[in-house]
N, C-alpha and C positions, 0 to 999 in steps of 0.2 A: 644395489649399484649407485655410484656416486659419479656420474659422467661429468666431463669437462669440456666446455665449446671453444672453438676457435673458427673464425672465419676470415675469409680473404677474397677480395674482388677477383674476378676472371675477366681477362680483356677480350676474349672471343668465345664464340659458341664451341663448347666442347662435346665431341661425338661420344668419347669414350675415355675412361680414367683407370689406371692401375696403381695400386698401392704395392710398393716392394716391401719385403719381409722386414719387419722392425718397424714400420709405419713412418719412417723419416723422409722418404723419397716417394714422389709420385711421378708417373708418366701420363701426360695428357695428349690426345689425339684429336686434332681437328680436321677440317677438309683440306687444309694446306700443309700442315707440318706436325711433328712430334715435339714434345716439350718435356725435358727431364728437369725437375726442380726439387731442391731439398727444402722442406718446411721447417722454419724456426718458429717456435710456438711462444708467444709471449703470454705468460701466466697472469700478468696484471691487467693488461688491456684486452685479451681475449682476441688477438689477432695472430693470423699465421702469415708470415711474409717468407719470400724465397731468398735465402743468402746465396745460393748457387743455382744457375739456371742455363740450360743448354737447349737450343733449339736446333731441328733437323728439317729442312724443307723436304716434303714428300714429292712434289711435282715441279716441274720446271715452268710450266705455263701457270699464269695467275689464277686460273679458274679452279684449281685444285679438284677436290672430289666432292664438291657441294651438293651435287645432285644425286649422289649415291649414298651407300652406307658404310661405316667403317666400324670393325669390331675388333678388340684386341685381348689377348690372352697373354698370361705369365707362364713361363717354363723355366727350367734350369739345364745348363750345360752339364752333360755327364762327366766330361773331363776336367774342366776348370771350375765347375760349380757356379759360373756367373749366371745372373738372371738373364733370361732371353725373353724378348717380346715379339709375339707374332701378330701381325697387322694384316687383317683381311679386308681388302677394298671391294666392294660390289657396285656395279652401276650398269643398268640395261642389259645384262646378260653377261658382261664383261667381268672377270675376277682377276685380282692380284693379290698374292700372298708374299709378304715380305717377313724376314726374320732379322731382328737387331739384337745385338749383344749390348747389355747394359753395364757401364762402368761407372760406379759412383765415386771411384777414387779420384779421376781425372777431373770432372765427370765428363761421359761422352755416350753417345748413341752410334754404335758401328753396324752398319747393314752387312749381314753375312751372306744373304742370298736372297733371290726372287724366285718365286715358283708361279708359273702361269698354268692354272688348273685346267681341267677339261672345259672346253668353250661352250658352255650350256649354262643357263640360269638357274642351275639346281645344285651348285656347290654348296656344301654345308658340312657341319659336324667337323670343324677343323680342329686338330689337336697336335700338341707336340709333346712328346715324351720319349726319353732315352735317346735324345738328339735324332728322334725320327718324326718327320711331319706327315700326317695323315689328313685325308679329307674325303668325303664320299661325294658321288655323283651318279645320278641314276641307280643303276644296279651294281656299281663297282666302288671298291675302296682302293685308293691310291696312297701309297706310302713311299716316303724318301728319306734316305738318310742324309743329314745335313752337315754332320760334324760340329765341330767347336769353333772352326774358323773358315774364312772364304777360301782357303786353298785346300781343304780337305776333299777327297774324292766323294763320289756319290754313288748312290744305288737306289733302284726303284722296284717295287712289287705292286702289282695290279691284281686284286683279288675279287672273285665273283662268288656269292653263295648260291648254291643249287636251290635252296629253299626260300629264298628271297627276291621277289620281283623287283623290289627297290630297297636300297640301303638307307636306313634312318636309324641313328643310335649314337653311342657313346663309345670311343676307342681309347684304350690305354696299352700302350706297349710297355711290357716289362724286361724285354730284351729284343735283339734283332730277330731271334727265332719264335717269339711268343708274344701275343697280345690279348687283352680282354675286350670283348665286345658285349655292351649291354643295350638291349632294344625292346620292343614290345614282346618279343618271343621270351625273353630272359636273359640270362648272364651265361656267356660260354667263352671258353679259352680255344684260341686258334693258333695253331703252328704255322709259321710261314716256310712253304717249302724251298722257294727259291728267290734270290734277288738278281736283278739284271745291273750290270755296271753301266752308268751313264755319265756323259760329260757335264761340265757346268753349263753350256749352251742348251742341253736338253732341258734343263730345269726352267728355261725362259721361253720355251714353246710349249703349247698345249699337246699332250700326249696323243697320238693318232689311234686310230681303231686297230691299228696292227700291233699295238702294244701286247706283250706277252702276258695274256690273261691266265691266272691260275684259278682253279675252281676248287671251292671248299665244300666238300660232300658231308663231313662228318666231325664237326666241331665238337669239343668236350663240353658238355652241358653242366653247369655249376647249379643253376637254379631256373626253374620255368615260371614265368610271371602269370598272373591269372588276373586279367582286366587292370593292370598296371602298366604305366609307361614311365621309364627312366627320365628325369629332367635334369639332375646334376651328379656328379660323381667327383670324389677328390682327386686332385692330380697325383701324377707319379713324381717322385722327387729322387734326385741322385742317390745312388746306393750308399756312398760314404756320409750322406748327410741324414740317413734314415735315424741313426742312433741319437745324433745330437737334437734332432727335431722331435724326439719322442716315440722311438721305436715304431716307425711305419713298416720296418722290415724286421723279421724275426726268423728264427730257425723253427723249421716245421720237420721234425723227424730228421732226416739226412739232408734235406733240401731247404733252402731258404725260401720263405713265401712273402707275399706283399698284401698288406691290408687295404681294403677299398671299402667305402661307405657309398651307398647309393641312397638317394631320396627319389620318391616316385610320385606320379599323378594318378589319382584314382579316376579311371575313365568313366564308370557308371555314375559315380556321384559328381563328376566334374569339378573336383577340388583336390587340394593336396592331400596325398595319402598319409596316414599315421604311421606307415611302415618305414623303418630304416632297415636296408638290407646290408649286412656286413660279411664280405667275402674275403677269404683268405686264399690267395692264388699262389701255387707252388711254382717256382721258376722252371723246374725241370720235370717233375712227376705229375701224374693226373690226380693227385690226393689233394683236392680242393675241399675247403669247408665254407658252408653257408650258415648264417644266423640271421633271425628276424627279430627286431624289436618293435613293439608297438607303442609309439609315444602318446602321451595325453593330449587332449584336444588343444592345449594352450601352445602346443609346440607344431601343430599341423599348419605350416606355412611354407612357402616355396623359398628356399634360401636364395639370395642373390650372391652368396659367397660361401663356399664350404671347403674346408680342409679335413683332415682326419680328426683332429681334436676339437674344432670349433665350427659353428656356422653362425650366420647371421641373415635374418629374414625381415620383410615388412610384416608387421602385425596389423590388427584392426578387425580382420575378419578372415575368414576361409576364402582364399583367392578362388576366383571362378574361370581363371584361365592361367596356364603356366607362364605368365608374363611377370617381368619386374617392373612395369610401368605403374603409375599410380592407380588405385581402385576407382572405379567409377564413383564410388560414395565412401567416404571415410567416416566411420562412426566415431572416430577420436576427434572429428571437427577439423581444425587447421593444424592439429598436431601429428607427428609422425612417432608411431611406437614400433621400436626395434626390438626383435626378439632373438635372444642369443641362446644357442645351445652348446654345451660343452661335453665332450665325449672323453671318458677315462680310457687311456690306451691300454691300461692293464686289463688282461682278460682272464677268465677262469680256466684252469686246466682240469678236467675231469678224468685225465688219464687216457692212455693210449693216443695222445696227441689230439685229444678231441677237446676244442676250445669253444666256450659258448659265452656269448654277451648276454647282458641282462639289462633290464630297464634302469637298474641302480648304477650302470655304467654312464648314465647320462643325468646331466644338471641343465636347468633352464633358468633364464632370467630376462628381464625386459627393462628398457628405459624409453622414456617419452622425450622426444625433441619438439620443443615449442615452436609452432609456426612453420614447420617442414612437412606438413601432410602432403603437399604438392610436389615434393622432391622427385625429380625425373630420373635421376641416377644415383645409385649407391654402389660403393665398392668396399671390399673388406679385407683386412689383413689379420689372418688368424694368429700370427706371431705376437703382435703388439695388442690385439683386439680392437683396432682402430677402424673407424668407418668414415669415409669421405663422401659427400653428397653435394649435388648441385640443384639449383632451383634459382630461375629468374637471372641467369647470366652470373651468378656467384656461386664459389665453391664454399661449402660449410664443412669445416673439418672437425669431427667428433672423436673424442678418444674415451674409450670405455673399458674398464678392467672387468672381465668376464670370470 
């Protein structure tokens, strides 16, 4: 690999950052506002400047959200295919989830809706797929249809699993009727029996204990984990974008299926697992397929960004905790080693619709970023292969061809 480096100063402390597909636009979240900016890369001077920049205030009062945490994730609108930004604020047991539509043509950040979750300090596993926002709290999974505009109607489903005293895992909806759940027990497919219509105002208030809770007794199991915990799973993309982004969705017999990759944590060893679980989930049938690939030791790192085609991880050692923060000891000294893994979307067909992935479907490579061993945040765009990172109040923009 022949990486190129650009750097740009950052005017304030950034809590989270997201690279949009293509790597030309970045959304930064601080305790006070969101900022959407386009990065112009000066090849001669190694400087990234912002030719277009838009700021959106998050709070009316000046204190912002400095005492709490802010997390961001990127999704895509099912109807218009616009990028959507989910921003989760958490502070002393109070949670607030907002969804913004990102427009790089104007450019602008338009708030679509705000969801006030269950009023407890246990809201986690927030996801947005197929225009459905989901999160977990205690033993419940909450899901809301948000639509692609602020005027769309909304529905809500609240689910409890009979065999799980506490919900903790990763959720990906592939339709309003079906979602995938990956947790310590394994990977299963769940059909949603019923949705309740709700008003826009209901999104802005915490759901009561009288919410219509549906019990899931018999999910369809795809695979059972043995001493593994899922830590990252590629997102769900709009159906019409699957083909252009590399066949994330394909025909499986008479029904379409969606491919997901899952990286896991080895619980007994307390380090990243070498296993990559590949699952093909049917939209309508129960004919799902699981494959497992065991990666070599130079790929056994926790990715901080992963799609279906590529992932990016911090290298240097096997991580001792599933965290993306700098390790306690960096054997590469003051340098940062980034490990990239590339996945071939083509899979082998062994007849009878039986697809199996193999180790030959994966490639790996790494680059060393001098002086960035203490980088506190890294974000990755799998389309461009670009990484953005921050350290000591400055953004460092790295472009890598994987």
